[in-house]
C-alpha positions in Angstrom: -15.0 1.2 11.9 -13.3 2.6 14.8 -9.6 3.8 14.4 -8.5 0.8 16.5 -10.0 -1.5 14.3 -8.7 0.1 11.2 -5.2 -0.1 12.4 -5.7 -3.6 13.6 -7.0 -4.5 10.0 -3.8 -3.0 8.4 -1.6 -4.6 10.5 -3.0 -7.9 9.4 -2.9 -6.8 5.9 0.7 -5.6 6.2 1.8 -8.9 7.6 0.3 -11.0 4.8 1.9 -8.7 2.0 5.3 -9.0 3.9 4.7 -12.8 3.4 4.1 -12.5 -0.1 0.5 -11.6 -1.0 1.3 -8.7 -2.8 -1.9 -8.2 -4.6 -3.3 -7.2 -0.9 -1.3 -3.7 -1.4 -4.0 -2.3 -3.2 -6.4 -2.7 -0.6 -4.1 -1.4 2.0 -3.3 1.8 0.0 -6.6 2.4 -1.6 -8.2 4.5 1.2 -5.3 6.7 1.4 -4.7 7.4 -2.4 -6.3 10.7 -2.5 -4.6 11.7 0.8 -1.2 10.8 -0.9 -2.3 12.9 -3.9 -3.4 15.9 -1.8 0.0 15.7 0.4 1.9 15.9 -2.9 -0.2 18.7 -4.3 0.2 20.9 -1.3 4.2 21.1 -2.2 4.0 21.0 -5.8 0.7 22.9 -6.8 0.5 21.1 -10.2 -1.6 18.3 -10.7 0.4 16.4 -13.2 3.5 16.7 -10.8 1.5 15.6 -7.8 -0.1 12.7 -9.8 3.6 11.8 -10.7 4.8 12.1 -7.2 1.9 10.5 -5.5 2.4 7.3 -8.0 6.2 7.2 -7.2 5.5 7.4 -3.2 3.0 4.3 -3.5 5.8 2.7 -5.4 8.3 3.4 -2.8 5.9 2.4 0.1 5.3 -1.0 -1.5 9.1 -1.5 -2.1 9.9 -0.3 1.6 6.9 -1.8 3.6 9.3 -3.9 5.8 10.4 -0.6 6.9 7.5 0.1 8.7 8.0 -0.2 12.3 5.4 -1.6 14.5 4.7 1.5 16.6 4.2 3.6 13.5 0.8 4.2 12.1 0.7 3.3 8.6 -1.2 6.6 7.2 1.5 9.0 8.5 4.1 6.9 7.5 2.7 6.9 3.9 2.1 10.3 3.7 5.5 11.0 4.9 6.9 9.1 2.1 4.7 11.1 -0.3 5.9 14.6 1.3 9.5 13.7 0.8 9.0 12.6 -2.8 6.9 15.8 -3.5 9.8 17.7 -2.0 12.7 16.0 -3.7 10.8 16.6 -7.0 10.2 20.1 -6.2 13.8 21.0 -5.5 15.0 18.9 -8.3 12.5 19.9 -11.2 11.0 23.0 -10.3 13.1 25.0 -7.9 13.0 28.3 -9.8 9.1 28.2 -9.9 8.5 28.1 -5.8 9.7 29.6 -2.7 12.8 28.1 -0.7 12.6 25.1 1.1 15.3 26.2 3.1 14.6 25.8 7.2 12.8 28.9 8.5 13.0 30.3 12.0 10.5 29.1 14.9 7.7 31.6 14.8 5.7 33.1 17.5 1.9 33.9 17.7 3.1 37.5 17.2 3.7 37.0 13.2 3.4 39.2 10.4 -0.1 38.3 9.2 -3.3 40.1 10.8 -6.7 39.0 9.2 -8.6 41.9 8.1 -11.7 40.2 8.4 -12.9 37.8 11.3 -15.6 35.6 10.2 -16.7 32.6 12.3 -16.6 29.1 10.6 -20.0 28.0 10.0 -21.8 25.7 7.6 -21.6 26.5 3.9 -24.4 24.6 2.1 -23.0 21.6 0.1 -24.6 22.6 -3.1 -22.9 25.9 -2.6 -19.6 24.2 -2.6 -20.5 22.4 -6.1 -20.1 25.5 -7.7 -16.9 25.6 -10.0 -16.0 29.2 -9.2 -16.0 28.4 -5.4 -14.0 25.2 -5.9 -11.8 27.5 -7.7 -11.6 30.0 -5.0 -10.7 27.6 -2.6 -7.9 25.9 -4.5 -6.5 29.6 -4.8 -6.6 30.0 -1.3 -4.8 27.0 -0.6 -2.3 27.5 -3.1 -1.6 31.2 -1.7 -0.6 29.8 1.6 3.4 29.5 2.2 4.7 26.0 2.0 5.0 25.5 5.6 1.4 26.7 6.4 0.2 24.6 3.5 1.7 21.5 4.4 0.2 21.6 7.9 -3.0 22.8 6.8 -3.5 19.8 4.4 -2.2 17.3 7.0 -4.2 18.6 9.8 -7.3 19.7 8.5 -7.6 17.9 5.2 -6.5 14.5 6.1 -7.3 14.8 9.6 -3.9 13.6 11.0 -3.7 14.1 15.0 -1.3 17.2 15.9 1.3 14.6 16.9 1.1 12.7 13.8 1.3 15.8 11.8 4.6 17.2 13.7 6.1 13.7 13.1 5.3 13.6 9.5 6.6 17.2 9.0 9.7 16.7 11.6 8.7 19.5 13.6 7.2 20.4 17.1 3.7 19.9 18.2 3.7 23.8 19.3 4.9 24.8 15.9 2.2 22.8 14.2 -0.4 24.8 16.3 1.1 27.7 15.3 1.4 27.1 11.5 -2.1 25.8 11.6 -3.3 29.0 13.0 -1.7 30.9 10.6 -3.2 28.6 7.6 -6.5 28.8 9.1 -6.5 32.5 9.3 -5.3 32.9 5.9 -7.5 30.7 4.3 -10.7 32.6 6.1 -9.0 35.8 4.8 -8.8 34.8 1.3 -12.5 33.1 1.4 -14.6 35.7 3.2 -15.3 37.8 0.0 -16.7 34.8 -1.4 -18.6 33.4 1.5 -19.4 36.5 3.4 -19.8 35.7 7.1 -20.5 32.1 6.6 -17.9 29.5 7.4 -17.3 25.7 8.4 -14.7 24.0 10.4 -14.9 21.0 8.0 -15.7 21.8 4.6 -16.4 18.6 2.4 -13.1 18.7 0.5 -11.3 18.7 4.0 -12.7 15.0 4.0 -10.9 14.0 0.8 -12.9 15.8 -1.9 -10.8 17.4 -4.4 -11.4 21.1 -4.6 -9.8 21.9 -7.9 
C-alpha cells in the first residue's frame, strides 16, 4: 500500500474514532507499536522503562487524538508523544543514570569523532543477524551513542521517518538531523566493524522494526 493510501486510511480511522468508535484505536496504532517502543528505548535504554513509557504514550495518544492537526502525519505525532514521555520519565525517575538532556550547542561536520575503520555498508546475511551475540553487539552499539545521536538514528534509520519529520519530532533543524545521523552511522559502523569485518548494509533487518535485543 502506498504512503498516500496509508495516510488516507489512517485519516478515515481517526475520524471514526473521534466520532466514538473507540474500538478502532488499536487498528490505528497496531502498525506503530514497535516504533513507539523503540523510540522510548532509544531514550531510556531499559526494556521495562521503555515498555511503561510506550504504554503511557499510547494512552496519551488516545486521550488527545483530537489534538492531531489535519496537516500532521499520525506516525510522527505518535512518536513525538513517545519521545516526550520517555524524556519526562528519564528526567523524573532515572536522571542520575543518564547523560544530561540539557540543550547542546549546534555541531558542524568537524566534530570530535573520527572512525578508525571505514567499512562500506553492504549486505550481511540475515541468518547471521539471528545469532544472539550479534544482536547483542548491535544493541550495545546503539546504546553507546549519545542520546542526541541515538534519537536521530532510531527515528530516521530504524523508523524511516523523513528528514523533515525527524526534525519536526525532535524540534531541531534538518541540517542538524543530517549531522547527527552522519555521526550516529559512523559510530555504529565503528562499533560493529570488529564483529562484521568489511561487510555492511544500509538497512539491517532490525532497522525495519525487528527488535535487536
